[in-house]
VEXPANU-203042 format. One record per atom (N, C-alpha, C): atom name; x, z, y. Coordinates in pm, 1 decimal. Layout:
PT   atom          x          z          y
PT     CA          X          Z          Y
...
This chain:
PT   atom          x          z          y
PT      N    11023.9     9210.2     8286.6
PT     CA    10967.0     9168.5     8412.8
PT      C    10848.7     9075.8     8389.4
PT      N    10859.1     8985.6     8293.3
PT     CA    10752.7     8889.7     8266.9
PT      C    10622.1     8956.4     8228.7
PT      N    10628.8     9064.0     8150.4
PT     CA    10507.3     9135.2     8110.6
PT      C    10439.4     9198.3     8230.5
PT      N    10515.9     9253.5     8321.4
PT     CA    10459.6     9315.5     8441.0
PT      C    10399.4     9209.5     8532.0
PT      N    10466.5     9097.2     8549.1
PT     CA    10414.2     8987.6     8630.8
PT      C    10284.5     8934.2     8570.2
PT      N    10277.4     8928.1     8438.1
PT     CA    10158.3     8876.9     8369.8
PT      C    10035.7     8964.6     8392.0
PT      N    10053.6     9086.1     8441.7
PT     CA     9939.3     9172.9     8472.4
PT      C     9854.4     9116.3     8585.2
PT      N     9908.4     9021.9     8662.1
PT     CA     9831.0     8954.2     8765.3
PT      C     9824.1     9024.1     8898.9
PT      N     9906.9     9122.2     8921.2
PT     CA     9908.0     9189.2     9050.8
PT      C     9969.8     9102.6     9158.9
PT      N     9954.5     9145.6     9283.6
PT     CA    10010.1     9069.5     9395.8
PT      C    10153.5     9109.2     9426.6
PT      N    10200.6     9217.6     9366.5
PT     CA    10337.9     9260.8     9391.7
PT      C    10393.8     9331.9     9268.9
PT      N    10523.6     9336.1     9261.9
PT     CA    10597.5     9404.0     9156.0
PT      C    10707.4     9484.0     9224.5
PT      N    10730.6     9606.5     9179.6
PT     CA    10838.4     9688.8     9233.9
PT      C    10942.5     9712.7     9125.8
PT      N    11068.6     9706.7     9164.5
PT     CA    11179.1     9737.9     9074.7
PT      C    11255.5     9853.9     9136.4
PT      N    11274.1     9959.8     9059.6
PT     CA    11345.1    10078.3     9106.4
PT      C    11465.3    10101.8     9015.6
PT      N    11577.2    10140.5     9075.3
PT     CA    11700.4    10167.4     9001.2
PT      C    11750.1    10307.1     9033.8
PT      N    11803.7    10374.9     8933.6
PT     CA    11865.4    10505.9     8954.3
PT      C    11984.7    10516.0     8859.7
PT      N    12087.4    10589.7     8901.2
PT     CA    12202.8    10606.8     8813.6
PT      C    12240.6    10753.2     8805.2
PT      N    12289.9    10792.1     8688.2
PT     CA    12337.7    10927.6     8666.8
PT      C    12416.9    10930.8     8537.2
PT      N    12528.9    10998.6     8538.1
PT     CA    12610.2    11018.8     8417.9
PT      C    12635.3    10889.6     8340.1
PT      N    12679.3    10786.2     8410.3
PT     CA    12712.0    10656.3     8349.8
PT      C    12593.8    10592.3     8276.9
PT      N    12475.3    10617.7     8328.0
PT     CA    12354.0    10552.6     8278.5
PT      C    12278.2    10497.8     8397.8
PT      N    12203.0    10391.0     8376.0
PT     CA    12122.0    10330.2     8481.1
PT      C    11977.8    10324.8     8430.9
PT      N    11886.3    10376.0     8511.8
PT     CA    11744.3    10368.6     8480.4
PT      C    11684.4    10253.7     8559.8
PT      N    11618.8    10160.9     8490.6
PT     CA    11549.3    10048.9     8554.1
PT      C    11400.6    10070.2     8528.9
PT      N    11322.4    10076.3     8636.7
PT     CA    11178.0    10097.5     8628.2
PT      C    11108.7     9983.4     8700.5
PT      N    11014.3     9917.6     8634.1
PT     CA    10939.4     9806.9     8693.5
PT      C    10792.3     9845.2     8694.6
PT      N    10728.8     9834.8     8812.1
PT     CA    10587.1     9869.3     8828.9
PT      C    10506.7     9745.4     8862.7
PT      N    10388.1     9731.8     8801.8
PT     CA    10303.0     9615.4     8829.2
PT      C    10203.1     9641.3     8941.4
PT      N    10173.5     9766.4     8972.8
PT     CA    10074.7     9803.8     9074.6
PT      C     9935.6     9752.8     9040.7
PT      N     9911.4     9728.5     8913.4
PT     CA     9779.2     9684.5     8869.1
PT      C     9755.8     9741.8     8729.6
PT      N     9643.5     9809.5     8714.1
PT     CA     9609.8     9864.8     8583.7
PT      C     9559.8     9750.4     8496.2
PT      N     9629.0     9724.8     8387.3
PT     CA     9593.0     9616.0     8296.2
PT      C     9610.2     9665.2     8153.7
PT      N     9558.3     9589.9     8059.9
PT     CA     9572.3     9625.3     7919.2
PT      C     9715.6     9614.7     7873.4
PT      N     9742.9     9664.6     7754.4
PT     CA     9877.7     9664.6     7699.3
PT      C     9913.1     9536.0     7627.1
PT      N     9879.3     9422.3     7683.0
PT     CA     9907.0     9293.5     7619.0
PT      C    10056.9     9276.4     7595.4
PT      N    10093.8     9252.9     7470.9
PT     CA    10232.9     9223.0     7438.4
PT      C    10328.2     9339.3     7451.5
PT      N    10277.1     9459.6     7462.9
PT     CA    10363.5     9574.6     7488.0
PT      C    10460.2     9601.2     7372.4
PT      N    10412.3     9595.0     7248.5
PT     CA    10500.4     9619.7     7134.1
PT      C    10610.2     9513.9     7125.7
PT      N    10575.0     9389.4     7152.6
PT     CA    10673.5     9280.9     7152.4
PT      C    10778.6     9305.8     7260.7
PT      N    10732.9     9345.7     7379.2
PT     CA    10823.0     9373.1     7490.7
PT      C    10922.1     9483.2     7455.1
PT      N    10872.8     9595.3     7404.5
PT     CA    10961.2     9707.3     7373.4
PT      C    11057.3     9671.6     7260.1
PT      N    11011.5     9593.0     7164.4
PT     CA    11100.2     9547.1     7057.3
PT      C    11213.5     9461.5     7111.1
PT      N    11180.6     9371.9     7204.9
PT     CA    11283.1     9287.2     7267.1
PT      C    11381.8     9370.8     7347.6
PT      N    11331.0     9467.4     7425.5
PT     CA    11419.4     9552.9     7505.5
PT      C    11513.4     9633.3     7416.4
PT      N    11462.1     9684.3     7306.6
PT     CA    11541.8     9768.8     7217.7
PT      C    11657.9     9693.2     7153.6
PT      N    11651.3     9560.3     7147.5
PT     CA    11760.1     9483.0     7086.4
PT      C    11876.3     9457.1     7181.8
PT      N    11858.5     9484.3     7309.8
PT     CA    11966.5     9464.8     7407.1
PT      C    12072.4     9572.7     7382.2
PT      N    12198.4     9534.3     7358.4
PT     CA    12301.1     9631.6     7320.1
PT      C    12319.4     9749.0     7416.9
PT      N    12302.6     9728.6     7545.8
PT     CA    12326.4     9836.8     7641.6
PT      C    12205.2     9927.7     7661.4
PT      N    12089.8     9895.9     7601.7
PT     CA    11970.0     9978.8     7618.2
PT      C    11979.7    10099.7     7526.0
PT      N    11978.5    10218.5     7587.6
PT     CA    11981.8    10343.5     7511.5
PT      C    11841.3    10379.3     7463.7
PT      N    11742.8    10366.7     7552.2
PT     CA    11603.1    10393.5     7520.0
PT      C    11515.3    10317.6     7618.8
PT      N    11390.0    10294.4     7582.4
PT     CA    11298.6    10222.8     7670.8
PT      C    11155.5    10266.0     7641.7
PT      N    11065.3    10233.6     7733.8
PT     CA    10926.1    10270.5     7713.9
PT      C    10835.8    10201.9     7813.6
PT      N    10706.6    10222.4     7794.4
PT     CA    10606.6    10161.9     7881.4
PT      C    10482.4    10248.7     7877.8
PT      N    10415.0    10258.8     7990.0
PT     CA    10285.9    10325.9     7993.6
PT      C    10203.7    10268.4     8107.5
PT      N    10078.1    10307.5     8111.9
PT     CA     9988.4    10260.6     8217.1
PT      C     9930.5    10383.2     8285.6
PT      N     9945.8    10388.4     8417.0
PT     CA     9894.6    10499.0     8495.9
PT      C     9812.2    10448.1     8612.0
PT      N     9778.6    10536.7     8703.5
PT     CA     9698.2    10499.6     8820.3
PT      C     9766.8    10394.0     8906.1
PT      N     9899.5    10391.8     8904.7
PT     CA     9974.0    10294.6     8985.5
PT      C    10002.5    10165.3     8909.6
PT      N     9946.7    10149.2     8790.2
PT     CA     9965.1    10027.1     8712.7
PT      C    10059.3    10046.3     8595.9
PT      N    10100.3     9934.8     8537.3
PT     CA    10192.1     9939.6     8423.4
PT      C    10330.9     9978.7     8471.7
PT      N    10395.1    10066.5     8394.4
PT     CA    10533.0    10107.1     8420.2
PT      C    10614.7    10072.6     8296.4
PT      N    10717.0     9992.8     8315.2
PT     CA    10809.4     9959.0     8207.0
PT      C    10946.0    10009.6     8249.5
PT      N    11014.1    10082.6     8161.5
PT     CA    11143.7    10137.3     8198.0
PT      C    11242.9    10120.5     8083.3
PT      N    11369.3    10117.1     8121.8
PT     CA    11478.9    10112.3     8024.5
PT      C    11595.6    10193.7     8079.3
PT      N    11656.2    10272.0     7993.5
PT     CA    11775.9    10347.9     8028.0
PT      C    11894.4    10275.0     7966.4
PT      N    11984.4    10229.4     8053.8
PT     CA    12098.0    10147.4     8011.2
PT      C    12226.9    10227.8     8013.0
PT      N    12310.8    10205.8     7915.0
PT     CA    12443.2    10265.1     7910.2
PT      C    12531.8    10186.0     8005.6
PT      N    12590.0    10251.7     8103.8
PT     CA    12672.7    10183.1     8203.2
PT      C    12822.0    10207.0     8181.4
PT      N    12860.9    10257.0     8064.1
PT     CA    13003.2    10274.6     8035.3
PT      C    13070.3    10137.9     8034.9
PT      N    13188.2    10127.3     8095.7
PT     CA    13257.9     9997.8     8093.7
PT      C    13296.8     9959.4     7951.0
PT      N    13297.0     9830.4     7925.0
PT     CA    13340.9     9781.6     7794.4
PT      C    13491.0     9800.6     7781.3
PT      N    13538.3     9827.6     7659.2
PT     CA    13683.5     9838.8     7640.7
PT      C    13750.9     9704.6     7669.2
PT      N    13868.7     9712.3     7727.1
PT     CA    13944.5     9590.3     7756.6
PT      C    14003.9     9533.9     7629.2
PT      N    14010.3     9402.6     7626.4
PT     CA    14078.4     9337.0     7514.9
PT      C    14228.2     9350.1     7537.0
PT      N    14300.1     9384.4     7431.7
PT     CA    14444.1     9406.7     7446.8
PT      C    14527.5     9285.9     7408.9
PT      N    14470.9     9191.1     7342.9
PT     CA    14547.3     9073.4     7303.2
PT      C    14457.8     8972.1     7235.5
PT      N    14516.9     8860.3     7203.6
PT     CA    14442.1     8753.7     7136.7
PT      C    14436.7     8778.9     6986.9
PT      N    14326.1     8741.6     6929.8
PT     CA    14311.2     8748.4     6784.5
PT      C    14343.0     8610.8     6729.0
PT      N    14430.5     8605.8     6630.2
PT     CA    14472.5     8476.4     6574.3
PT      C    14371.1     8420.4     6478.5
């Protein structure tokens, strides 16, 4: 979100979609800007355990940053570890 806000636009859109226990998060800046910090951003996103894949591009509607998240529930803990 910070990278999209840094583009300097007056608005930011966040879109969510779900399918087959996955959630797609798409953030739009609505401003065409350079790819400042894009590699750093994608590297940070890729380290999040629930992120299956992520990407970014710049189109006529501005910067688009997206991440596909695994929405499978975590396994329950069955007992205490000594």
